N, C-alpha and C positions, 0 to 999 in steps of 0.2 A: 405860808402855803407854797409848796414846792412847784416847780415848773411842770413836773410830770404828774401832778395831782389831778385826777380826772374830774375833781370838783371845782377846778379853776373856772371862774365865771367867763362868759363869752367875751366880755370886753378885754379881760386879761389875755385870753387866747389870741385875740386880734394882735396884741402887742408881741406875745412870745413868738409868734410865727413870722415876724418881720426881722428875725435875727440875721446875722451875717451869712448863714448857710443858705439863705434864699437869694437866688440870683435874679436881679431885675434890671433890664436894660430898656428903659422907657422909650428911648429914641428909635429903637428898631423893633420893639415889641417882641423881643426874643426871651425865651425862658430856658432854664437849664444851663448846662456847661459841658465843655469837652465834646465828646462824640454824641452827647445827648442834649441837643439844643432844639428848640421848638418855636414855631410861630403860631400865634393864635389866629384861627380862622373865625372871624366874628360872624355871628348869626349863621352858623353852619347849617342848622336844621331849617329847611325851607317849609315852614308851616304858615297857615293863614295869619294875617295881621291880627294881633290881639289874642291868638290862641296860646295856651300854656300847657306845659307838662305838669304843672303844679309842683310835684316833687319827682325826682328820678331815683328809684330804688336800686335798679341794677342795669347793666349793659352787657350784651352778648355780641360777639363778632363771628360771622360764619366764614366758610372757606372762600367766599367771593368778596369778603370784606364788607358785606352788608351789615348794618348796625341795628341791633334789636334793643330798643329803649323801653325798659320796663318802668312805667310811670304811674302816677295817681290821677290821671285825667279820666275822661269818659271813654278813652281808647287806651287801655293799659299797656298794650304792646304795640309800639309804633316801629315799623321797619323802614330804614333809609338806605339809599345807596351811599358809597363812600363820599360822594359829593353833596350829600344832604338832601337828595331828592326823595320824597316819600314813595314807598312801594305799596305798603298795605298796613292795616291796623286790625287788631283783634283783641279778644279778652273781655269785651264789655259784659258786665254783670257777673263775671267769674270771681274777681278778687275782692276780699274784704279790705286788705291793705297790701298792695304789691310791695315786695321787698327785695328779693335777690334773683339774679338771672345768670345762667351759664349755658353755653352751647356745648352739647356732648360730642364726643368723637364721631358718632354716627349722624350728626347734624340735627338731632332733635333738640328742642328748647326746654330747659328745666327752669321752673320758677318757684319761688317760695312765697307763701301768703301768710304773713304773721298775724293778719286779722282773723282768718278762718282756721289757722293752725294746720295747714296742709302744704304738701309739696306736689307739684303737678308736672307732667311731661307732655309736651305738645309737638306736633309737626311744625315745620317752619311756617305753614299756612294757618296755624292756630287750631288744628283739630286736636282734641284732648285724647291722649293715648293712655295715660296712667295718672291716678291720683291716690296718694296715700297719706295717712293721718285721719283722725276723726274730725270731720268738718264741724267747726263750731264747738268742739269739745277739747279744751286744753288738758294736758296731763297735770296731775297734782304734785306740785313741787313746793308749795307754800307761797308761791308768787302772788303778790298783791300789786296791781298796777296803780301807780300814782303819777302825778305830773312830772316828777323828777326821776330820771333814769337811774341815778346812783341809789336813790332811796328804794326804788322798785326792785333792783337787783339784790339789794341787801335783804329783802324778804324771802329770797329763795333759800330754803333750808336743806334741800336734798336734790340730787340729780334725779330726773324722772324719765319715764319712757317718752317716745315721740307722741305729740309735739306740744310745746308751749311757746308759741310765737317764733317759729323757725325763721332763720335769717339768710343763710347762704347755702349753696349747693355746688358740688363738683362731681364729675363722673370719670372713672378710669377706663382704660381701653377694653377691659372685660365687661364693662357695663355696670359695675358696682357703683352705687350712689352714696355719697357722703354728704351729710347735712349738718350744719352748725345750728344749734337749737338752744338758745338764742336769747331773746329778751326775757322770757319767762322760764327758762331752763338754763342749764350750765353744762351741756353735753354735746358730744359729737356722736352721730349715729351712722352706722354703715348698713346699707341695704343691698340685696341682690337686685338684678335688673328688673325683676317683676315686682319690686317693692317689699319683699320679705325682709324683716329685720334680722341682721346677722350679728351685730355687736353694738355696744354703746360704751363710751367712756367719758369721764369728767365729773367733777363735783364743784359746788360753789366755793369760791375762795381765791386767795392770791398766791398760794403756794404753787411751785412748778407742777404742771399737769392739771391744775384746776383752772376754772374760768370765772370771769366776771363779765358776762355778755360776749360770748363767742359770736362775732358779728358777720364774718364771712369765712369761707374756706376755699382753698384751691390746691390742686396738685401741681408740683413743680417738675422741672425737667429730669430730676433724679428720682421721681416717684414718691417724694415726701409730701405729706399733707401740711400745709401752712394754715394756721388758724389766726384770724385777727381777734385777739383777746382784748376787746375795746377798752373796757373800764379798768383793766390792769395795764393799759398802755404798753403792749408788747405783742410780738408775733411768736407763737409756739409752733414748733415743727415736730411732727410725729411720723412714724412709719405707718403703713396702712393697717397694721394690727392695733394701733393705738399706743405704741410705746413712744414716750417722749425722747426726742433726739437732741434738741437744742432750743434756746430761746434768744430772740433778737429784741433788744430793748430800745433802739434808736427810733422810736415812733411815739406819737402822742395821740391817743384815742383813734387807732386805725379802724377804718370802716370797710373799705373795699380792697380786693386783691386781684391781681392778674399776673400771669407769667407768660412772657413772650417766647418765641421759638428759639431764642438764644439762651433762655434760662433766666433772664433778668426779671426781678420781682418788682411790680409796681404797686404802690400802696396809696390809697386816698386816706387822708387823716382829717378828723373833724376839727383839728386845730388849724384848719384852713390852708392846707398845703398838699402837695403830691411828692412822694419820695420814690426813688428808684435804687434798688440794691442789686449787686451781682449775686450769683448763686451761693456764694459763701457768706452773704450777709453784710458785705461792705457797701456803704453808701456811695453811689456814683454821681447822683445829682438830686436836687429837690427844688421846687419852686412854689411860691405862694403869693400872699398879698404884698403889694409894694409899700404899704404904709398902714398904720393903725386906723386911718380915717375910713369910715364905712363907705363913703361915696367913691373911694378909690379901690374898693375891694374887687379883686379878681374872683375870689371864692367867698361864699357865705355859709356853705354847709356841705363840703365834699363827702359823697356817700358811696360812689361807685367809680371804678376805673376800668378801662379796657384798651387793648392795643391791637391794631390791625397788622397785616403782613408787611406793610411798609414802615412800621414803627411809629405810626401816628397814634396819638394818645387821646382818648375820649374821657372826659370827667363829667359825671352826673352829680347833681346836688339835691339835698333836701332843704333848700333855702327857705321855703315857706314854713316848714315845721320847725326848723332850727333857729332861723333868724327872722321869721315873720315877714319875709319879702318874696313876692312872686316874680321870678326872673323871666317868665315867659319862655320864649324860644331859647334863651341863654341858660336855661336850667341844665342843659348839656352843652359842653364846649369841646371843640376839637382843637388840638395842638398838633400841627403838622410838623413832622420831623424834618430838620434841615440837614441835608447831606452834602 
């Protein structure tokens, strides 16, 4: 079984991601290398004792560096200051299964709900502005949900219309909305600002331009769309019309994407690490678990990543779903950039 095989079992992934490319300095608790070094801020989120996010699907950062944590608790959107102080929470009873989050250029909050097959736009205070997709009605792609993701995605026989378990969302400066769709589909959709469908592209498979679980999507500093093609273990880059530009392969089961103001691309990977690439796709740093021992694990299921204006990195996990472990407040971790 190859190292890049998405069917590698969890125990093997614990080992593969402790390779020499992962920097670990236990004595100082620093992660990364060169100009990209970080210190873990333990128990960053100040939540009541015993309270848990359960799983973190997505993370958004607004212009004031407030952190929007899309999670699977009874309060699906929890908003925190940069210091981890809670500001507000909302979204109760809206989500079937909260998955992806992105703050748009106008400050609105976009979330995907792969349980109800919809994408929604909210105000920062949680007022619903727009919802598109037929709630509770997935498109017909042949998808059959099973306990094993690879087996499920293999049942997809055709790319379908929106949505079948949408995953990620991003918005350009004109207000156009791009959605990766997702667990039960194999497409990217482009919508106008009012939710009208403009275009779709992608089919199931491993060939260039095809997808096997497009898990997140983001616009980079050059206006390119980057798609985390999770079960193909690659990032595919497109122009906004859907034309394939290039493919980056130095990832293993990428889950979350974020691009900072300097154009660096941050990737959370389900193989228990975070990687940072320059705008040309060159790896600048990555960090992950210090050893294959579960009790020493820094990560158990990285699913989302976001970066604030000071370069601090936030990583959210689906540790309960992926590893059967509830990390409580530590389901999201903050890595403060050292300057």
